[in-house]
C-alpha positions as CSV (number, residue, x, y, z in Angstrom):
1,M,63.8,19.5,17.7
2,H,62.9,19.9,14.0
3,R,59.2,20.8,14.0
4,R,58.3,18.6,11.1
5,D,59.8,15.6,13.0
6,F,57.0,16.3,15.5
7,L,54.4,18.3,13.6
8,K,53.7,15.9,10.8
9,A,53.5,12.8,12.9
10,A,50.6,13.2,15.1
11,G,49.0,13.9,15.3
12,A,49.3,22.1,44.6
13,L,51.0,18.7,44.9
14,G,51.5,16.5,47.9
15,G,54.9,15.2,49.0
16,A,53.9,11.7,50.1
17,F,56.2,8.9,48.9
18,L,56.2,5.1,49.2
19,P,59.0,3.3,51.1
20,L,62.1,2.8,49.0
21,S,61.8,-1.0,49.2
22,R,58.3,-0.9,47.6
23,V,59.6,1.6,45.0
24,L,62.4,-0.8,44.0
25,A,60.1,-3.7,44.0
26,A,57.5,-2.0,41.8
27,A,60.0,-0.3,39.5
28,S,59.9,-3.2,37.1
29,D,57.3,-2.8,34.4
30,A,53.8,-4.0,35.0
31,A,52.7,-7.2,33.4
32,P,51.2,-7.2,29.9
33,A,47.5,-6.4,29.7
34,G,45.3,-9.4,30.4
35,T,48.1,-11.4,32.1
36,G,47.4,-11.4,35.8
37,Q,46.5,-8.6,38.2
38,G,49.1,-6.1,37.1
39,S,51.0,-3.8,39.6
40,A,49.5,-1.3,42.1
41,F,49.8,2.2,40.6
42,D,49.0,5.8,41.6
43,Y,50.6,9.2,41.3
44,A,52.4,8.9,44.7
45,W,54.1,5.7,43.5
46,L,55.1,7.5,40.3
47,K,56.6,10.4,42.2
48,G,58.5,7.9,44.4
49,L,59.9,6.2,41.3
50,A,61.0,9.5,39.7
51,R,62.7,10.5,43.0
52,H,64.5,7.1,43.2
53,L,65.7,7.3,39.6
54,A,67.1,10.8,40.2
55,D,69.6,9.1,42.6
56,Q,70.7,6.6,39.9
57,P,73.0,7.0,36.9
58,P,71.0,8.1,33.9
59,Q,70.2,5.4,31.3
60,A,71.9,5.4,27.9
61,G,70.1,7.8,25.6
62,E,69.8,6.5,22.1
63,T,68.4,3.1,21.1
64,T,69.3,1.3,17.9
65,L,66.2,0.4,16.0
66,P,66.0,-2.5,13.5
67,P,67.6,-1.3,10.2
68,E,64.3,-1.5,8.3
69,L,62.7,1.0,10.6
70,Q,65.8,3.4,10.6
71,G,65.7,3.7,6.8
72,L,62.0,4.5,6.4
73,T,61.1,7.5,4.2
74,W,58.3,9.8,5.3
75,D,55.8,8.3,3.0
76,Q,56.7,4.8,4.2
77,Y,56.3,5.8,7.9
78,Q,52.9,7.4,7.1
79,A,51.8,4.2,5.5
80,I,52.0,2.4,8.9
81,R,48.5,2.8,10.4
82,F,47.2,1.8,13.8
83,R,44.1,-0.4,13.4
84,K,41.0,1.3,14.8
85,D,39.7,-2.0,16.3
86,H,42.8,-2.3,18.5
87,A,42.4,1.1,20.1
88,L,42.2,1.2,23.9
89,W,38.5,1.2,25.0
90,A,37.2,0.7,21.5
91,D,35.1,-2.1,22.8
92,D,33.5,0.1,25.5
93,A,30.4,1.8,24.1
94,Q,30.3,4.1,27.1
95,A,33.9,5.3,26.8
96,R,34.2,8.8,25.4
97,Y,37.9,8.4,24.6
98,R,40.0,6.0,22.6
99,A,43.8,5.8,22.5
100,E,45.8,4.7,19.4
101,L,49.6,4.1,19.5
102,F,52.3,5.4,17.2
103,H,54.8,3.0,15.7
104,L,58.6,3.5,16.1
105,G,60.6,4.5,13.0
106,L,61.8,7.5,11.0
107,Y,62.6,10.3,13.5
108,F,61.1,8.5,16.5
109,K,63.8,6.1,17.6
110,K,63.4,5.9,21.4
111,P,60.9,3.3,22.6
112,V,58.2,4.4,25.0
113,K,56.6,1.9,27.3
114,M,52.8,2.1,27.4
115,H,50.5,0.9,30.2
116,E,46.8,0.9,30.9
117,V,45.6,1.5,34.5
118,V,42.4,-0.2,35.6
119,D,41.1,0.0,39.1
120,G,44.4,1.2,40.4
121,R,46.5,-1.5,38.8
122,A,48.8,-1.0,35.8
123,H,49.3,-3.4,32.9
124,E,51.9,-3.0,30.3
125,I,50.7,-2.9,26.7
126,A,53.0,-5.2,24.8
127,Y,53.9,-4.5,21.2
128,D,51.9,-6.6,18.7
129,P,52.3,-6.3,14.9
130,A,48.5,-7.1,14.7
131,M,47.9,-3.6,16.1
132,F,49.2,-2.1,12.8
133,D,48.4,-2.0,9.2
134,Y,51.8,-1.8,7.5
135,G,50.3,-0.9,4.1
136,D,53.0,0.1,1.5
137,S,55.7,0.7,4.1
138,G,57.6,-2.4,3.1
139,I,57.8,-3.5,6.7
140,D,57.1,-7.1,7.9
141,G,55.7,-6.5,11.4
142,E,56.1,-10.2,12.3
143,A,59.8,-9.9,11.8
144,L,60.2,-7.1,14.3
145,P,61.3,-7.7,17.9
146,S,58.5,-8.7,20.2
147,D,59.7,-6.1,22.7
148,L,59.9,-3.2,20.2
149,G,57.7,-0.8,22.1
150,F,56.0,2.3,20.8
151,A,56.8,5.9,19.9
152,G,53.8,7.6,21.6
153,F,50.1,7.8,21.4
154,R,47.1,9.9,20.4
155,L,43.6,10.4,21.8
156,L,40.3,10.5,20.0
157,H,37.0,11.7,21.5
158,D,33.4,10.7,20.8
159,D,32.5,14.0,19.2
160,D,34.6,12.8,16.2
161,W,36.2,9.4,16.1
162,Q,38.0,10.2,12.8
163,H,40.2,13.0,14.0
164,D,42.6,12.8,17.0
165,R,42.5,15.7,19.5
166,V,45.7,15.1,21.5
167,A,49.0,13.5,20.7
168,F,52.2,12.8,22.7
169,L,55.1,12.0,20.4
170,G,58.8,12.7,20.5
171,A,60.9,13.7,23.6
172,S,58.5,15.3,26.0
173,Y,56.5,17.0,23.3
174,F,52.7,17.0,23.1
175,R,50.0,19.0,21.5
176,A,46.3,19.3,21.0
177,V,43.7,21.0,18.8
178,S,41.1,23.6,19.5
179,R,37.6,23.5,18.1
180,T,39.1,24.1,14.6
181,L,40.6,20.6,14.7
182,Q,43.9,22.0,13.4
183,Y,47.2,21.1,15.0
184,G,49.8,23.8,15.4
185,M,52.2,24.7,18.2
186,S,53.4,22.2,20.8
187,A,53.9,22.1,24.5
188,R,56.6,20.1,26.3
189,G,57.0,18.5,29.7
190,L,60.1,20.5,30.5
191,A,62.8,22.6,28.9
192,V,66.5,22.5,30.1
193,D,69.1,25.1,29.1
194,T,67.1,26.5,26.2
195,G,68.7,29.4,24.5
196,L,72.1,29.1,26.1
197,P,75.4,29.0,24.1
198,R,75.5,25.2,24.3
199,P,73.3,22.3,23.1
200,E,69.9,22.2,24.7
201,E,68.9,19.1,26.7
202,F,65.6,17.5,25.7
203,P,64.1,15.3,28.4
204,D,62.0,12.3,27.3
205,F,58.8,10.9,28.5
206,T,59.9,7.3,28.7
207,R,56.8,5.6,30.1
208,F,53.1,6.4,30.0
209,W,50.2,5.2,32.0
210,L,46.7,5.7,30.5
211,E,43.9,5.4,33.1
212,R,40.7,3.8,31.7
213,P,38.1,6.5,31.9
214,A,34.9,6.0,33.9
215,A,31.8,5.2,31.9
216,G,30.5,8.4,30.3
217,S,33.2,10.5,31.8
218,N,34.7,13.4,29.9
219,E,37.9,13.3,31.8
220,L,40.9,11.2,30.9
221,T,44.0,10.9,33.1
222,V,47.5,10.3,31.7
223,Y,50.6,9.8,33.7
224,A,54.2,10.1,32.4
225,L,57.7,9.5,33.7
226,L,60.2,12.1,32.5
227,E,63.9,11.3,32.3
228,S,67.1,13.1,31.2
229,P,70.7,13.3,32.2
230,S,70.0,16.2,34.6
231,I,66.5,15.6,35.9
232,T,63.6,13.2,36.4
233,G,59.9,13.9,36.8
234,A,56.5,12.5,37.4
235,Y,53.6,14.0,35.5
236,R,49.8,13.8,35.7
237,F,47.6,15.2,32.9
238,V,43.8,15.4,33.5
239,I,42.4,16.0,30.0
240,R,39.0,17.4,29.2
241,I,37.5,18.0,25.7
242,V,34.4,20.1,25.2
243,E,34.9,22.2,22.1
244,D,38.5,23.1,23.0
245,V,41.0,21.0,25.1
246,T,42.1,21.7,28.6
247,M,44.8,19.9,30.6
248,D,45.4,20.1,34.3
249,V,49.1,19.3,34.7
250,D,50.8,18.3,37.9
251,A,54.6,18.0,37.7
252,A,57.0,16.7,40.4
253,L,60.6,17.3,39.4
254,Y,63.8,15.8,40.9
255,P,67.1,17.4,39.7
256,R,70.1,15.1,39.3
257,Q,72.5,18.0,39.0
258,P,72.4,21.8,39.0
259,I,70.5,23.3,36.1
260,E,71.2,26.8,34.9
261,R,68.0,27.4,33.1
262,L,64.9,25.3,33.9
263,G,61.9,25.9,31.8
264,I,58.5,25.2,33.4
265,A,55.4,24.7,31.2
266,P,57.4,25.3,28.0
267,L,55.6,26.2,24.7
268,T,57.1,25.8,21.3
269,S,56.0,27.5,18.2
270,M,57.0,28.9,14.8
271,Y,57.2,32.4,13.4
272,L,58.6,33.0,9.9
273,V,57.0,36.1,8.6
274,G,54.2,38.5,9.6
275,E,52.9,42.0,9.3
276,N,55.5,43.4,11.7
277,D,58.5,41.4,10.4
278,R,59.0,41.1,6.7
279,Q,62.6,39.9,6.7
280,A,61.6,36.5,5.2
281,D,59.6,38.1,2.4
282,W,60.4,35.6,-0.4
283,D,57.3,33.5,0.1
284,W,54.1,34.3,-1.8
285,R,52.0,34.1,1.4
286,P,51.7,37.3,3.4
287,E,52.1,35.7,6.8
288,I,53.4,32.4,8.0
289,H,53.3,31.6,11.7
290,D,51.7,29.3,14.3
291,S,51.6,32.1,16.8
292,D,51.9,35.9,16.5
293,G,52.6,37.0,20.1
294,L,53.4,36.2,23.7
295,A,50.7,37.3,26.1
296,M,51.3,37.7,29.8
297,H,49.0,38.4,32.8
298,T,51.3,39.4,35.6
299,G,51.0,38.8,39.3
300,A,50.3,42.5,39.7
301,G,47.4,42.2,37.2
302,E,49.0,43.9,34.2
303,W,48.2,42.5,30.7
304,L,51.2,42.5,28.3
305,W,51.5,41.7,24.6
306,R,54.8,41.0,23.0
307,P,54.6,40.5,19.1
308,L,56.9,37.7,17.9
309,V,59.7,38.2,15.3
310,N,62.0,36.1,13.2
311,P,65.3,37.8,14.4
312,P,68.6,38.0,12.5
313,H,70.3,36.4,15.5
314,L,69.1,34.4,18.5
315,R,67.2,36.7,20.8
316,F,66.5,36.1,24.5
317,N,64.2,38.1,26.7
318,A,63.1,37.6,30.4
319,Y,60.1,39.3,31.9
320,S,60.4,39.3,35.7
321,D,57.3,38.5,37.7
322,Q,56.0,37.0,40.9
323,N,53.2,34.5,41.1
324,P,52.1,35.0,37.4
325,R,48.5,34.7,36.6
326,G,49.1,33.3,33.1
327,F,51.1,33.4,29.9
328,G,50.9,31.9,26.5
329,L,51.8,31.9,22.8
330,L,48.7,33.1,21.0
331,Q,47.5,33.2,17.4
332,R,45.4,36.3,17.5
333,D,45.1,36.9,13.8
334,R,42.5,34.6,12.5
335,D,41.8,36.2,9.1
336,F,42.4,33.7,6.3
337,D,43.1,36.6,3.9
338,H,46.2,37.5,6.0
339,Y,47.7,34.1,5.3
340,Q,46.2,32.8,2.1
341,D,47.2,29.3,3.0
342,D,44.6,26.7,2.0
343,G,46.9,23.8,2.8
344,V,47.9,24.0,6.5
345,Y,45.5,26.8,7.5
346,Y,47.6,29.0,9.8
347,D,44.5,31.0,10.6
348,R,43.1,28.0,12.4
349,R,46.1,27.2,14.6
350,P,45.3,26.9,18.3
351,S,46.6,29.3,21.0
352,V,48.0,27.8,24.2
353,W,47.5,29.5,27.6
354,V,49.3,28.5,30.8
355,E,47.4,29.2,34.0
356,P,49.4,28.5,37.2
357,R,47.5,26.7,39.9
358,G,48.9,28.0,43.2
359,D,51.8,30.4,43.8
360,W,54.9,30.0,41.6
361,G,57.0,32.6,43.5
362,K,59.6,34.8,41.9
363,G,60.9,34.2,38.4
364,S,60.4,35.3,34.8
365,V,58.5,34.4,31.7
366,Q,61.3,33.8,29.2
367,L,61.1,34.1,25.4
368,V,63.6,32.6,23.0
369,E,63.4,33.6,19.3
370,I,65.7,31.8,16.9
371,P,66.3,32.9,13.2
372,T,64.8,30.5,10.7
373,L,64.6,30.4,6.9
374,D,61.5,28.3,6.5
375,E,58.3,27.2,8.3
376,T,59.4,23.6,9.1
377,F,61.5,24.7,12.1
378,D,60.1,25.6,15.5
379,N,62.0,28.8,16.4
380,I,59.9,30.2,19.3
381,V,60.1,29.0,22.9
382,A,58.4,30.5,25.9
383,F,58.4,29.1,29.5
384,W,58.5,30.1,33.2
385,N,62.0,30.1,34.8
386,P,62.1,30.2,38.7
387,D,64.6,32.6,40.3
388,A,65.7,30.0,42.9
389,P,68.7,27.9,41.9
390,V,67.9,24.4,40.9
391,Q,70.0,21.9,42.8
392,P,70.2,18.1,43.1
393,G,68.2,16.6,45.9
394,Q,65.3,19.0,45.6
395,E,61.7,18.3,45.0
396,L,60.1,20.9,42.7
397,L,56.3,20.9,42.5
398,Y,54.3,22.8,39.8
399,A,50.7,22.7,38.9
400,Y,49.0,24.5,36.0
401,R,46.2,24.3,33.5
402,L,46.8,24.4,29.7
403,Y,44.1,25.8,27.5
404,W,44.3,24.8,23.8
405,C,41.9,27.4,22.4
406,N,41.0,30.1,19.9
407,T,40.2,32.7,22.6
408,L,41.5,33.0,26.1
409,P,39.4,31.7,29.0
410,S,39.5,35.2,30.6
411,Q,40.0,38.4,28.7
412,P,41.2,41.8,30.0
413,E,38.6,44.6,30.2
414,L,41.2,46.7,28.3
415,A,41.6,46.9,24.6
416,R,43.9,44.3,23.0
417,C,46.7,44.8,20.5
418,V,45.4,43.2,17.2
419,A,48.1,44.3,14.8
420,T,51.7,45.6,14.8
421,R,53.3,47.1,11.7
422,T,56.7,48.6,11.1
423,G,58.4,50.5,8.3
424,L,60.5,53.5,7.3
425,G,59.7,56.6,9.3
426,G,59.5,60.2,8.2
427,V,56.8,62.4,6.6
428,I,55.3,61.5,3.3
429,G,56.3,64.1,0.6
430,Q,59.1,65.5,2.7
431,K,62.8,64.7,2.2
432,R,64.2,62.4,4.9
433,E,67.3,63.9,6.4
434,Y,68.0,61.0,8.8
435,F,66.9,57.4,9.4
436,S,64.0,56.5,11.6
437,R,61.7,53.5,12.1
438,R,57.9,53.8,12.2
439,F,55.8,51.7,14.6
440,V,52.0,51.4,14.1
441,I,50.0,49.6,16.8
442,D,46.2,48.8,16.5
443,F,44.1,48.2,19.6
444,R,40.5,46.9,19.6
445,G,38.0,45.9,22.3
446,G,37.7,47.1,25.9
447,P,36.4,50.7,26.0
448,F,36.5,51.1,22.2
449,P,34.5,52.5,20.5
450,F,33.5,55.3,22.7
451,D,29.9,56.6,22.9
452,A,29.3,59.5,20.6
453,D,28.7,61.9,23.5
454,Q,31.9,61.0,25.3
455,D,34.7,63.6,25.2
456,V,37.8,61.5,25.7
457,N,41.4,62.6,25.2
458,V,43.4,59.5,24.3
459,V,47.1,59.8,24.4
460,P,49.9,57.2,23.9
461,V,52.4,56.5,26.7
462,I,55.7,55.5,25.0
463,E,58.8,54.3,26.8
464,H,62.0,53.5,25.0
465,S,65.4,52.3,26.2
466,A,67.4,54.2,23.6
467,G,67.1,56.7,20.7
468,R,64.5,59.5,20.2
469,V,60.8,59.2,19.7
470,E,58.9,61.7,17.4
471,I,55.8,62.1,15.3
472,T,53.5,60.5,18.0
473,S,49.8,60.1,17.7
474,A,46.8,58.2,18.9
475,R,43.6,58.4,16.8
476,P,40.4,56.4,16.3
477,L,40.5,53.6,13.7
478,H,36.9,53.2,12.7
479,A,37.6,50.3,10.4
480,I,38.2,48.1,13.5
481,D,36.2,50.1,16.1
482,G,39.5,50.7,17.9
483,Y,42.4,53.1,18.1
484,R,45.8,53.3,16.4
485,A,49.0,54.4,18.1
486,M,51.8,55.6,15.8
487,F,55.3,56.9,16.4
488,D,58.8,57.1,14.8
489,L,62.0,56.0,16.6
490,V,65.3,57.6,15.7
491,P,68.0,55.1,16.8
492,P,71.5,55.9,18.0
493,E,74.5,54.9,15.8
494,T,74.6,51.4,17.3
495,T,73.0,48.1,16.6
496,D,72.1,47.4,20.2
497,P,68.5,46.2,20.7
498,I,66.0,48.9,21.8
499,N,63.2,47.9,24.1
500,L,59.8,49.6,23.6
501,R,56.7,49.8,25.8
502,V,53.4,51.4,24.7
503,Y,49.9,51.7,26.0
504,L,47.0,54.2,25.5
505,K,45.4,56.1,28.4
506,A,42.7,58.7,29.1
507,G,43.7,60.9,32.0
508,D,45.3,58.5,34.5
509,Q,43.2,55.5,33.3
510,P,44.9,52.9,31.0
511,L,42.7,51.9,28.1
512,T,44.7,49.1,26.6
513,E,47.0,46.3,27.5
514,T,50.7,47.1,27.3
515,W,52.5,46.5,24.1
516,L,56.2,45.4,24.4
517,Y,58.7,45.2,21.5
518,Q,62.4,44.8,20.9
519,W,63.8,46.3,17.7
520,T,67.4,45.9,16.5
521,P,68.5,48.9,14.3
522,P,70.4,48.1,11.2
523,P,74.1,49.0,10.8
524,V,74.6,52.7,10.0
525,D,75.8,52.0,6.5
526,E,72.5,50.0,5.8
527,R,70.1,52.8,6.9
528,A,68.7,53.7,3.5
529,L,66.5,56.8,3.4
530,H,64.8,55.9,0.1
531,N,64.2,59.5,-0.9
532,P,62.5,59.8,-4.3
533,G,64.3,61.8,-7.0
534,H,62.0,64.8,-6.9
535,L,62.8,65.3,-3.2
536,S,66.6,64.8,-3.4
């Protein structure tokens, strides 16, 4: 999905099921708000509906919108505003949340049905043009179909009624802000066949149920039905906002057909250029990215950091694990001077951390990096992929917590990688006789800096899948109260990717998290040595 289509716009489970007869009877949409008692609703009912739909032929995918909505420009679509006085719970002085709805149009062409749940009964929220101020859009709301539907919704919180904190819009995409109130990367309900040599499938959230929050409660529960040609799902999000946003997610999935690559808790981000990857160096800004690395806390307790890149070709990596403790796409670099962007503020973008609730078994955290030429394209995807084959007739249950934050809820006692830089290897002032690549890794925190009276011998541990490592060092970096590891890698005469793994230790004790990297050497005829004339 083109990230500006989404980015600009917004803003352990039980197995109980209702009898099929009740599922079928209740599968029709609830009555409009204020017209009768509505329909009984709870998460067990929603799981039953998702399981029933998985046995039915999938519905037709695309919906044709009225011509006037299809032809909207971006500015016209932005001119359509939801009226604040029509927000859900705006009339409740004790409600800490309000919900506003997104209009269909522009990129958002699939209607989503919205419901409010009050006291265990669901009422459909019918489209009403009076909900919207159409401004300079040129749209006559009264002329639109009465059953038009909505594109999604956003949530506001009583700490600031002017800025939305959470938004669900487009396919199964959703996102939230941290305390900086800056949107950035997105999450998804599910990823299907991401990074395979065929088109990816994008499941949709087709119906939402927003449960009226209890008076004064800082929790809001949202339910969603997910549908796609190959799978259905029932989702429950319990959302809390303090300074940052957390979401407890329960997902019950029902495959319609075998799925080669199922992505659980997928995260989607953008990386164009950064300190370690200067291939896209034509922009005046030094760095452009929503996230700068993939962090992982393995089931064995190891902390891993994998800096992101904008690769020349699609790159796929899988990091095997069992019962992972967490993973996420993080924006560790929060220095404005490193970005110099005073428009979209990449230094304020939230990190997103996935914390499994319960055991997830064997699988892998998978990372897909896609080449991109500009910042308007999401080119980074990370998710959990279970080892067990995905087959129709299964019920797959996953529970996890999402943290939308600036710093992780738990940090390793080890030093963390805070910068990765690469460049031409060799010794300054000496003629280069062969090509090599230099890697410079900075670590901060944990045991650094050492006490003045400590006599500690810090050494780098460097593993590499190919080539030869030379000119290695680990030395204090007083400017950051940390340590810097440095080495050159001499590649073989191939362009096969080389995997690298580095950490610092003293004796047998690791001092840092483990840095992972994958570097693709250039073709032999492009390995310029750049020797100056006086050394040639």
